[in-house]
Structure formats: C-alpha cells, structure tokens
N, C-alpha and C positions, 0 to 999 in steps of 0.2 A: 767187537765189532760184528761178530755175529748176530748179534742183539739186535743193533739197529738194523742191519740190514733185514731181520724178521719183521720187524716194526713196519718198516719201508713197504715191504712186500703186501703186508696185512691192509695198510694206507691204501694201497692201488686196489686191490681187490673190492676192497669197500667203495670206492667211487665208481668203480666197474659197474657194480652192481646197481648202482643208485641210477645212474645215466640208463642203464637197461631199460629199469621199471619206468622212467618216465617216456622212454619211447615206446613200452608198450600200451600206454594210456592214449586210444585214439581222440583226436579233437572232437567236439560237439559240433557239428554241422546244422546247421538252423534250416529246419524246414519251411518253405514257402507256404502260407496261408493259402488253402484252397477257395476258390470263388464261391458265392452265394449258390448258383447254379448248381455246381459240384457237389456241394454239401446237400443240397436239394435232392439230387439225384440218389446219393450214396444213402439216404435216410427214407426214398421213395416218396417223397412229396415235393410238390412244386409251388413258386411263391406267387403271391396272390396278383394279378395281374387286372388293369382298371380297364373295363371295356368301353370302347373308343363311344365317344359321343356321336349319335347318328345326326348328318346335318343334311339338309334339303338342298342339293345342288342346283343352281338356276342356270337355265341356258346362257351362253354369252349376250345373245341379244335377245331382249325383252319385248317381244311383241304382244300387243293387247287388240281385241277385235270388239267393237263396240256394236251390238246389234239394234238396229232401229225397228218402229213399228212396223213399215212395210219390207221386212225381211232384206233390206239393204245393211251394209257393214261400213263401219268406219276403223280405219285400223292408226294403230298408234304405236309408235317406237318411244319404249321408256328410256330414260337414262341411267346411267350407272350409280346413283344417289341411294341413300340406306331408305329414304322414303318411298321410292319407287318398287325397290326390292320388297318392301313391307306392304304395298298393295298387291303387289305380284303374288304374293303367298298366302293371299285371300281368295284369288280367285277359284272358281267360278261364282260370280254373285248375279244376284236379281235382284234390282234396286228401283226404287220409286225417283224419276229426277225430276225437277222444278228449274223452271226460267228464274233467272236473278238479273235484273237491272237492264234487262233488254240488251245484254251481252255476252252472256253467260250460262251455261246448265250446269248445276250443282247437283250433289248425293252425297250422302253419309256412310262412309264404309263402316263394318260392324266394328271393327278395330282401329282406333287410332294410329297413325302413321309415325314413327320415329323420324324426325325431321334432321338429326344429327350427319352433318357431312352432306348437305342437301343445298343447292344453290338456291337464291331467290329468282322468283317468275320474272320473267320480260321478254314478250315476245309478239307475235302477228297472231293473227286469228287461226285457231287448230292447236294453241298451247294448251296443254295438259298441266295443272297445277293443283296444289293443297293448300288451304287457308287453315293453316293451326288452330290460330283462336277459335274457329268454330268447328274444327273436324271435318271440314266439307272438301270433296273433291269437285274441280273446276275443270270443264270444257268451255274454252272462249270461242266465241264465234265472231267478236271483233277484237281489236288488237289489245293483248295485256301489257297494261301501263306499267305493273308492279305495284306492291303494296307491302307495309311491314308484315312480317308473318305469311305470307304467300311464296310457296315453294315449288320450284320446277320439278315436274315429273316427266315429262317429255313433251313429244309431238305429234300431230297428225301426221301420218305419210301417205294416205290416200283418203277420201271420202270426207275431207273437213267442211265442205259446203253443207253437208246432212246435218252438222251438228245443230242448227237451229231448228230442226225438224223433230228433235228429240222430245219426247215427252212422255206421261205415264211411266210404266214399268219397262225397263230395258235389260239386257243380259251383256253381261260382261265378260270374256274368255280369254283363255290362252289363244295364241295364232301360231298357226305353225309358220316356219320360217320361209316358206314358200309364197306364202300370203302376200308378202312383200311385192313381189315379182306379176303376181298375179291379178294385185291390184285389191281394191275392195270386195273381195270374195265373201260371200257369206256362210261359207262352208268351212268349219273349224272342228278341232275335235271337240268328241262329244262332252257336254260338260257332266261331272260327277257332283251328286249332292250341292245343288245350288243352294247359296244362301239367301234368304228373302229379307230384306231389310222394309221394314213400313216407313213410309213418308217422316222426315225428320221434324223434330218439335219446332214452334213457330220461333222459339226463343233462340234456334240457331240458324234460323234463316231469314233474318228481316232484311225485306227487300228495298232497292233504292225505287221509293216512289216516285222521283222525278224522270227527265227523259234520260235516254240512256249516258251514263257516264263513262268515260275510259277506265278511271281507278274508282273500282265501287267497292272494293274492301276496306272496313275500318276496324279495329279492334274494338268488341263492346264491353266494356267494364261496367258492371252494375254493383253499387254497393246497395247492402241492406237497407230496407226504408226504415223510416221513424213513424210509429202509428201510434197516433194520441187518441183521446176520447172521440166518439164518432158524434155529428149532429146530426139532428130529424131529417128526412127526407121530405119532400112536400108530397101532394097527390097530382098524378097526371092530368092535363087538360086536352091539349089537342094531338092531332096525328101526323107521323112520319111519311115520309115519300115509302114505297115497298121498296124491300132489299131486293138486291140480286141474286145470282143463284150460288153464289159462296156458302161452301160450306162452314157452318160456325159451331161454337162449342154449344151454346143453348141460344134458339129462336125462341124470343117472348112469345106469350101466348095473345098478347093482343097488342093494336097499332100504338105506337110511341108516339111522345108530344113532343112539340119543339117549342111552345109558351117558354117565355123565361122563367127563370129559378132565382133563387138568391144569390147574389154575386159571388163570382170567385175571386179572392187574391191571389196574384201569381207574383213573387218577390224574387229576382235574381240579383243579389249583390243588394247595392244600395236603391235600385230601380223596383219599382212597382208598379203593376200593371192589373185592371181590372177585368175581368171575363165574364161574359155572359152564358150561362150554360142551357143547353136543348135539356128538356124535361124527358128523360126516357130511362128504361132499368139499367140500360150502363151507367149513365150519370148518377143515378140515385145509390147505385151500387159502388161507385167511386167515391159519392160524398162520405160513405160509412166508414172510410179508411182515412178521411182529413182529422188533422192537418198532418201534412208529409212532408217531409225535405228528402227531395231524391237527387241523385247523382245521374244527371242525363247525359248521354254519350251523342257525340257529334256524328252526322250520316250527310255526307256529299254536299257540303255547304248550304244547305237547307232547312235542317230540321235537327232537333235534340231527340232522344228516346231513351224509354226507361223500362226494363221487364220486370213486371210483378211476379212474385212467388207462386200469386194465386191467380186463376183468370177471371174475369168478369163475363158477365150476360153480354151477347152480341146482338146487332142487327146489321150487318154490314152492307152498305151499298157504294157504288162508284160514283164519285162525286164528279161535276161538271169540272173542276177546277179548284186545286189549294191556294189558299188565300194566307198570308201573313197573319199570323195571329191565331190560325187555326188549331183547335186541340183536338187530337182523335184517337180512337183506339185501334192497332193493326190486329187483326187475329182476336185471342181472348186476353192479352197479355203483356201487350205492349203498348205504352203511353206514349204518343208523339205529339210534341209542339213543334209546329212550323214556323220560321220565320222569314221565309221567301215565299213568292206566288209563282205558280208551274201547272201545266197539266198533268195528267196522271190517270194510268191503266189499274191500277190497284183500287182496293175496296175498303173503305173504312169505316166504322164507327163513330158516327159525329159527336162530339161531346158538347162543344162550344167553341167561342172566338173571342180573343181580347177586342174590347171596344176600340181601343186605339193601338195599334200595334208600334207607333213612331219610336224608335230607339231601340225595338225589341233585340234585332240582330247585333247592332253594337253590346247589348247587356249581355246577350249569351256566348259572343266571342265565337271562337274557331275551335274549340276545344270542349272538352267535357266539362261541365259547369252543375254547381248544386242549385236546385230549383226548390222554391218553397209554396206549397200551396196551402191554402186555409180560406174558409167561408168569412165573408165579411160580417163585421158585428152589427 
C-alpha cells in the first residue's frame, strides 16, 4: 500500500514539473515589418525619387496678337484644342505671310501642329485655322466653308477687317488678357527671341489661280514620276512677251520664243489630246523629262497640277486669261493643266496649249488622275 502511494506521488510531481516547464516558455510574437522609409532612415539612406516633369502651364484663355505692317493689331482667341496649344507654345514668331485664293492669308509655323482632339474648321471671316496636309496656318478674311484636313484654331475677337491688309513679315505674340477689352491694342508683352521663318516653298502653297472660291483647300498628293529617255530639244526662233516682276528661280538669259515645236501627246485614260508647245527654256527643260506619267491633283474645279521634285527655269508673266487646254508652270516646279477658262491675277510660265480641248474636262474628271505626256513620233 505504501509502495502504491509513493508511486502515485512521484507521478503527480512529474506532471507538475512538466506543466511548469511549458509555462516558462514565452510564446514567439511576430514583429511587424518596418516600412521602406523606416528602414531607409535607420540605414542613413533615402529611397530614389523621380524628379517631376516640368510642364509649361498655359493660361486659361489663349489670346494671340498679330501685328500688321501699319502697327495695328488683330486679336485672336484660341480654342482649347491640341493644335491651338501647339501653336501658342511656339510664340513669339516673325513670319512671312502670303495671300491665298483671294480669301485667306497663310504662313507656315516652324513646327507642325498636333491636330489630335481638334475640331474641323468652318465659320465666318476671321476664322483662324490650320491646314494639316500643307502645314500652314490660315487667317480667313472670307467665309471658311471647311475642307478635309482643315482644323479650327480660334477666331478674331477684334481687328478682323485688317486681315486682308496683312503682307510681308508679320509678328505674332501672346496677348495680355486685358487686350480683349481694350480692343486691338498694339501693346503686348515684349517678345523674347523671335523665330523668323522664310517664305514657305512653292510646293506647300499652290494658290487658287481662279477668282476667289470659298472652299479653296484640297489635299495635294503627288506620286513619284516616271522618267524615260529624253528627246532632243529644237532651237529657239521667236521672242516672248516681257515677264512681270515676279521673283523666279532662274531668269532666262535671252528672249524666249513662241514658235511651235514638235507636238506633245497628252493621254488621259483612253482619250488622247495633242498640244502645241511654245519654244522657250522652260519647255525645252520639260522635254528633257519626257515621257512622263504623272498623278495630277485636282484644284478648284478648273485645273490639275503636279509638283516636280526638281525645279525648271522660269519666265513667268501674268496672262490676260486662262483658257481650257492651257499647259503652264506655276513657280519653278508646279505643272498645271487647265480644263476650264477664267481670269486670273497670278503669273505663270506658258508651256503650250491643247489644240482641241473638247472632252478634256470630262476625261480629267473631278479627282486625282494619271496623265501621260510624250512627244509625238
């Protein structure tokens, strides 16, 4: 009996010691992970920071002032389009401005404008627009009827009647917000480092040669020309009329001749037309390029035109009128085939004329067309 009591006491003592041992072991408490900033602070270093991108903040209302040659000013309010902001960021500018189609003044900014999120242009005289295919900014002094690729930048808020007087070099600057209430004031923030732009190349500013049309912009798409072996050019015989004062790429050294030369064959689809050429330096240079198949673009319902990669010699004069079938050169590199008759204020170098233009308008159609030129055999 005593033995059993002793064994029981020993067992109880053993269990008691085991329980105490388990209680003495403290449970493992999971420590929270320190943040990157705390770790960096303890180590004495700081995490890399990306410097913020510096962005030019534009004013809420974009006002632009155009200085005329007579020290007057035209004030334009730009819209909130991407293209308008692109133009505003390029200011101040000193640019050469040109008249186009008797309804607009144009210039080419140093950088092309981003036309994303920009509405198409259509509005009254005083509309400011951007013609994306040619990259020119347009001041309309006649109604803007709209065209494919013509985007709205804003409108004149004062001085719109002065747009037709713009010529030569003009200055375009940011305008103070008070300028709108003060009218077309000539005082504006002094320009810093004006960017001067030379006149745009002829290939970018093909004018409307007819009487002013409301929708004067069309996309000019030119394809590479096919050049084949050249034909010999005959010698000159009689003299041309005196040229006007237009600046040309190269003035001929002697009077040019209008005596007929070998006939030119003009093929449009399945229609053939024969043209009599004038004997002058420009025509002789053109003959050296023949035969040619050209993609000619439509312009204003009266002509087709194509820009050459290289210029030709010129001796431009202002014709009394344009006749259907006339073949002329505008500037040094723009070949023009007219299919309607009208009066014009522009100067051209005459190349020749189709003997019988009946059916020419129908053959050329209303869009771009391929025309083949070759000398008759």
